[in-house]
C-alpha positions in Angstrom: -17.8 -12.6 -9.2 -15.4 -14.4 -11.5 -12.1 -15.8 -10.6 -9.0 -14.2 -12.0 -5.7 -16.0 -11.7 -2.6 -13.8 -11.2 0.7 -15.2 -12.1 4.2 -14.2 -13.3 3.3 -13.7 -16.9 0.0 -11.9 -16.3 0.0 -8.2 -17.1 -3.0 -5.8 -17.0 -6.5 -6.5 -15.6 -8.2 -4.1 -18.0 -6.7 -5.4 -21.3 -9.5 -7.9 -22.1 -7.5 -11.0 -21.2 -10.7 -12.8 -20.0 -12.4 -15.3 -22.2 -15.8 -14.5 -23.8 -17.3 -17.1 -21.5 -16.0 -15.3 -18.5 -17.3 -12.0 -19.9 -20.8 -13.5 -20.4 -20.9 -15.3 -17.1 -20.7 -12.2 -15.0 -22.8 -9.3 -16.2 -23.1 -5.8 -14.9 -26.6 -6.8 -13.6 -24.9 -9.5 -11.5 -22.4 -7.1 -10.2 -25.1 -4.6 -9.2 -27.1 -7.3 -7.5 -24.1 -8.3 -5.4 -23.5 -4.6 -4.6 -27.1 -4.2 -3.5 -26.9 -7.2 -1.2 -23.8 -5.6 0.3 -25.7 -2.3 0.9 -24.6 -0.6 -2.3 -20.8 -1.0 -1.6 -18.2 -3.6 -2.4 -15.0 -3.5 -0.4 -15.4 0.3 0.1 -16.2 1.2 -3.6 -19.6 2.6 -4.0 -21.7 1.1 -6.8 -23.9 3.8 -8.3 -27.0 3.5 -10.3 -28.2 0.1 -9.1 -31.9 -0.2 -9.6 -32.0 3.4 -10.9 -35.3 4.8 -12.3 -34.0 8.1 -13.6 -36.3 10.9 -14.7 -35.1 13.5 -17.2 -33.4 16.3 -15.3 -31.2 19.3 -16.2 -28.5 20.4 -13.8 -27.7 24.0 -13.7 -23.9 24.3 -13.5 -21.6 27.0 -12.5 -17.9 27.2 -13.2 -15.5 28.8 -10.7 -12.1 29.0 -12.4 -12.2 29.4 -16.2 -8.6 28.3 -17.0 -7.6 25.2 -18.9 -8.5 22.7 -16.2 -11.8 24.5 -15.4 -12.9 24.3 -19.0 -11.7 20.7 -19.2 -13.8 19.8 -16.1 -16.8 21.5 -17.8 -16.3 19.5 -20.9 -16.0 16.3 -18.8 -19.2 17.1 -17.0 -21.1 17.7 -20.2 -19.9 14.3 -21.6 -20.7 12.7 -18.3 -24.3 13.9 -18.4 -24.8 11.9 -21.6 -23.6 8.8 -19.9 -25.8 9.4 -16.8 -28.9 10.1 -18.9 -29.3 13.7 -17.7 -28.6 17.2 -19.0 -26.4 19.9 -17.8 -26.6 23.6 -18.6 -23.9 26.2 -17.9 -25.7 29.1 -16.2 -22.8 31.1 -14.6 -19.1 31.5 -14.6 -16.6 33.2 -12.3 -12.9 33.9 -12.5 -10.4 36.5 -11.3 -9.8 37.6 -14.8 -12.4 39.0 -17.2 -10.7 37.6 -20.3 -11.1 34.0 -19.0 -14.8 34.2 -18.1 -15.6 35.8 -21.4 -13.7 33.1 -23.3 -15.8 30.4 -21.6 -18.9 32.4 -22.1 -18.3 32.8 -25.9 -17.7 29.0 -26.3 -20.9 28.1 -24.4 -23.0 31.0 -25.6 -23.5 32.4 -22.0 -25.0 35.8 -21.5 -22.5 38.4 -20.3 -24.6 39.2 -17.2 -24.0 35.6 -16.1 -20.2 36.1 -16.2 -18.5 37.4 -13.1 -14.9 38.4 -12.7 -12.7 39.5 -9.7 -11.6 37.7 -6.6 -15.1 37.9 -5.1 -16.7 36.7 -8.3 -17.6 33.3 -6.8 -19.8 35.0 -4.3 -22.0 36.5 -7.1 -22.1 33.2 -8.9 -23.4 31.5 -5.7 -26.3 34.0 -5.6 -27.6 32.6 -8.9 -29.8 29.5 -9.5 -26.7 27.3 -9.9 -27.2 23.8 -8.5 -23.8 22.2 -9.2 -20.5 24.1 -8.9 -17.3 23.0 -10.6 -14.3 24.5 -8.8 -10.9 24.7 -10.6 -9.2 27.8 -9.2 -5.6 27.5 -7.8 -5.6 25.3 -4.7 -5.1 28.2 -2.2 -8.8 29.2 -2.8 -10.3 25.8 -2.4 -11.2 25.8 1.3 -12.9 29.2 1.2 -14.8 28.4 -2.0 -15.9 25.0 -0.8 -17.2 26.4 2.5 -19.1 29.1 0.5 -20.6 26.5 -1.9 -21.8 24.3 0.9 -23.2 27.2 2.9 -25.1 28.2 -0.3 -26.5 24.6 -0.6 -24.7 23.7 -3.8 -23.3 20.3 -4.9 -19.6 20.4 -5.8 -17.0 19.0 -8.0 -13.6 20.3 -6.9 -10.2 19.8 -8.4 -7.3 18.4 -6.3 -5.4 19.3 -4.2 -7.8 21.0 -1.8 -5.5 23.0 0.4 -2.0 24.3 0.7 -1.6 24.3 4.5 -2.8 22.3 7.5 -5.6 24.8 8.5 -6.9 24.7 5.0 -7.1 20.9 4.8 -9.0 20.8 8.1 -11.4 23.3 6.7 -12.2 21.0 3.9 -12.9 18.1 6.3 -15.3 20.4 8.3 -17.0 21.6 5.1 -17.4 17.9 4.0 -19.1 17.1 7.3 -21.5 20.0 6.8 -22.2 18.8 3.3 -23.2 15.4 4.7 -25.7 17.1 7.1 -27.2 19.0 4.2 -27.3 16.1 1.8 -24.9 17.7 -0.7 -22.5 15.8 -3.0 -18.8 16.5 -3.1 -16.5 14.7 -5.7 -12.8 15.5 -5.9 -10.5 15.4 -8.9 -8.6 12.3 -7.6 -9.8 10.5 -10.7 -7.9 7.3 -10.1 -10.6 6.3 -7.6 -13.0 6.3 -10.5 -10.7 4.6 -13.0 -11.4 1.0 -14.0 -7.9 -0.3 -13.9 -7.2 1.2 -10.4 -10.5 0.0 -9.0 -9.7 -3.6 -10.2 -6.3 -3.4 -8.6 -7.8 -2.1 -5.4 -10.2 -5.1 -5.3 -7.4 -7.5 -6.2 -5.3 -6.2 -3.3 -8.3 -6.2 -1.0 -8.8 -9.9 -1.8 -5.2 -10.7 -0.9 -3.7 -11.0 -4.4 -0.3 -9.9 -3.1 -0.8 -10.5 0.6 -0.7 -7.6 3.0 1.2 -4.6 1.5 4.7 -4.4 3.1 6.1 -1.4 1.2 6.4 0.4 -2.1 7.2 3.4 -4.1 5.0 6.1 -5.5 6.3 8.4 -8.3 5.4 11.7 -10.0 8.6 12.4 -11.9 8.0 14.7 -14.9 9.0 17.9 -16.6 8.8 21.5 -15.6 5.4 23.1 -15.8 4.8 26.5 -17.4 6.1 29.7 -15.7 5.4 33.3 -16.3 7.6 36.3 -15.5 5.9 39.4 -14.0 4.9 42.0 -16.5 5.9 45.6 -16.0 3.4 47.2 -13.7 1.5 43.9 -13.2 0.0 43.6 -9.7 1.4 40.8 -7.5 -2.1 39.3 -7.2 -2.3 38.9 -11.0 1.2 37.6 -11.2 0.7 35.0 -8.5 -2.6 33.7 -9.9 -1.4 33.5 -13.5 1.9 31.9 -12.3 0.3 29.8 -9.6 2.3 26.6 -10.3 5.4 28.4 -9.2 4.4 29.5 -5.7 4.0 27.3 -2.7 1.3 29.5 -1.3 -0.8 29.1 -4.4 -0.3 25.4 -5.2 1.2 23.8 -2.1 4.3 23.0 -4.2 4.2 20.2 -6.8 4.4 17.4 -4.1 0.9 18.7 -3.1 -0.4 19.8 -6.4 0.6 16.8 -8.6 1.9 14.0 -6.3 -1.2 14.1 -4.2 -2.7 11.6 -6.8 -0.1 9.0 -6.0 -0.3 9.6 -2.3 -4.0 9.2 -2.5 -3.6 5.8 -4.2 -1.2 4.6 -1.4 -3.7 5.7 1.3 -6.6 4.1 -0.6 -4.9 0.7 -1.2 -3.4 0.5 2.3 -6.7 1.6 3.9 -5.0 4.0 6.3 -2.8 7.2 6.6 0.9 7.3 7.4 2.0 8.1 10.9 4.8 10.4 9.8 6.9 11.8 7.0 10.6 12.4 6.8 11.9 13.9 3.6 14.2 16.2 1.8 14.2 18.2 -1.5 15.8 21.1 -3.3 15.8 23.7 -6.0 18.3 24.3 -8.8 16.4 24.8 -12.0 13.4 27.0 -11.5 13.2 30.6 -12.8 10.2 32.0 -10.9 8.4 31.4 -7.6 9.7 29.6 -4.5 9.0 25.9 -5.0 11.4 23.0 -5.0 12.4 21.0 -8.0 12.3 17.6 -6.3 11.2 15.8 -3.1 12.1 12.4 -1.6 10.0 11.4 1.4 9.7 8.3 3.6 6.1 7.8 4.6 5.8 5.5 7.6 2.4 3.8 7.7 3.2 1.8 10.9 3.6 -1.9 11.3 6.9 -1.8 9.5 5.3 -0.5 6.2 7.2 2.3 4.5 6.3 3.9 1.2 8.9 5.9 -0.7 7.4 9.1 -2.1 9.4 10.5 -5.0 8.5 13.5 -7.2 10.4 15.8 -9.5 9.8 18.6 -12.0 12.9 18.9 -14.1 13.1 18.8 -17.9 15.5 16.3 -19.6 15.2 13.6 -17.0 13.6 10.1 -16.8 9.9 10.4 -16.2 7.6 8.1 -14.3 4.1 8.6 -12.9 3.0 5.4 -11.1 2.5 3.5 -7.9 4.2 0.2 -7.0 3.5 -2.0 -4.0 5.1 -5.1 -2.6 3.3 -7.8 -0.5 4.1 -11.1 1.1 2.8 -12.9 -2.0 3.5 -10.7 -4.9 3.7 -7.1 -6.3 1.2 -4.7 -7.9 1.3 -1.5 -9.9 -1.5 0.9 -9.3 -2.6 0.9 -13.0 -3.2 -2.8 -13.0 -0.1 -5.0 -13.4 -0.2 -7.8 -10.8 2.6 -10.3 -10.3 1.2 -13.1 -8.2 0.3 -16.8 -8.4 -2.7 -16.4 -6.1 -6.3 -16.5 -7.4 -8.7 -13.9 -6.2 -12.3 -12.8 -7.0 -12.8 -9.3 -8.3 -15.9 -7.6 -9.7 -16.4 -6.5 -13.3 -16.0 -2.8 -13.3 -17.9 -0.9 -16.0 -18.0 2.8 -16.8 -16.5 5.4 -19.1 -13.0 4.7 -20.3 -12.0 8.3 -19.4 -11.8 8.6 -15.6 -12.1 12.4 -15.9 -15.5 11.8 -17.3 -16.4 8.9 -15.0 -15.9 11.0 -11.8 -18.6 13.3 -13.0 -20.9 10.4 -14.0 -20.5 9.1 -10.4 -21.3 12.6 -9.0 -24.4 13.0 -11.1 -25.7 9.5 -10.5 -25.2 9.9 -6.7 -27.3 13.1 -6.8 -30.0 11.4 -8.9 -30.0 8.4 -6.5 -30.2 10.7 -3.5 -27.1 9.0 -2.1 -24.7 11.9 -2.5 -21.0 10.9 -2.8 -18.8 12.8 -0.4 -15.0 12.6 -1.1 -14.0 15.6 1.0 -12.3 13.7 3.8 -10.4 11.3 1.5 -8.9 14.1 -0.7 -8.3 16.4 2.3 -6.4 13.6 4.2 -4.3 12.8 1.1 -3.6 16.6 0.7 -2.6 16.8 4.3 -0.1 13.9 3.9 1.4 15.8 1.0 1.5 19.0 3.0 3.2 17.3 6.0 5.7 15.8 3.5 6.5 19.2 2.1 6.9 20.7 5.6 9.4 17.9 6.5 11.4 18.6 3.4 11.3 22.4 3.9 12.4 22.1 7.6 14.5 19.0 7.7 12.3 17.7 10.5 10.2 14.5 10.9 6.5 15.6 10.8 3.9 13.4 12.4 0.3 13.3 11.2 -1.0 14.1 14.6 1.0 17.4 14.6 -1.0 18.7 11.6 -4.3 17.1 12.4 -4.7 17.0 16.2 -2.0 18.6 18.4 -2.8 22.3 18.6 0.5 23.0 20.4 2.5 21.7 17.4 4.3 24.4 15.4 2.7 23.0 12.3 -0.9 22.8 13.4 -1.7 26.4 12.6 1.0 26.9 10.0 -0.8 29.1 7.5 0.7 30.3 4.2 0.2 33.9 3.1 -1.3 35.7 1.4 -4.5 33.8 2.2 -7.5 33.5 -0.1 -9.3 36.1 2.0 -6.4 38.5 1.5 -7.0 38.5 -2.3 -10.5 39.9 -1.7 -9.4 42.6 0.7 -7.0 44.4 -1.5 -3.5 44.4 -2.9 -1.3 41.4 -1.9 2.5 41.0 -1.9 4.1 38.1 -3.6 7.1 36.2 -2.1 10.4 37.1 -3.7 11.3 34.9 -6.6 14.0 32.3 -6.2 14.1 32.3 -2.4 13.2 28.8 -1.4 13.1 27.1 2.0 16.5 26.0 3.3 16.5 23.3 6.0 19.2 22.9 8.6 22.4 24.8 9.1 25.6 25.2 7.0 
């Protein structure tokens, strides 16, 4: 390791401020040797590829969810294969809508008989010779689809968040445990855990750069996402899926769908989950669906540590997507800015500059090394924290983590949003009425 001083005028760890001597003195080989001595991990971050002797291999990939993020994940996986020294081949696609699967098929020259559409299309995809499944459907479907993939013996990349309600998050954890038993890899779309600047900051904080974290604020304040009005004669199922970022039952609300990234960083850096959430929010601008425009939540991590969770989707306002932490000896931003006079040792972190690609590199390498990554629990727990925060804002009540994770008598433990993923396969579903959000308390 090399020493990195942090002081008042120091900015980002990943901007090349180290001297050439520093860069030469600590190579990737040195880093991997240190990791190997530590059993392949360094302060909780898995170092992949150490001592690798890869043989040429082609992974047969299936894509469930052929929208923008799904096709983006496929492109990331193809790029990652080059970095990992392997090949990937798209062999099957599945989506609720025929136009989407055929659009992906045309781009990748996939035979029509390998393209499945309908709400049960994922089942037909899993009957093929697919080895690795990329999952990018609306979050509502994630628990059902992950269970099915693991039961079918497939490795998985799944987008975040991974559930919209407490039972769904617990299903993800259970599927993750089954994946461990079967030796299957699961990597989630919480790409900050694979991003060099965030990894460096994690190590710096772990080494005491700012002292123990005493508090902070996490932000996802941005503009309104797209929305679609319901076409004349359009079934509710189609309307809800094409307009999924407007409905709590499809996305979990934006505190779950977007802000889960920042919540995950807080959990990661603190090394634990909050005990409780107490928040509020509201709706004033949206035109479809039933989600809030904003949330403000106090996350109590115990020992006097509170993190303020702030997220908003309103156009024409100040935007910030970041994480900020204060400690006894300094402050840190999640992306890499450290304000401290304390010197710490951190590893050199190498990898692709695009974390959306690097997460796939790490997934492929872990499979090749026969040490499959399994991020199911991490992403499920962060999703659950976001869910309990939403429940608090919707109800006006304090919600404790035990009430959604452990206490079966809690009114929130079995709180299931409808329609469920299974309902979409059974037949017609009914969408919630537009512009009727949750209203906490009494007038």
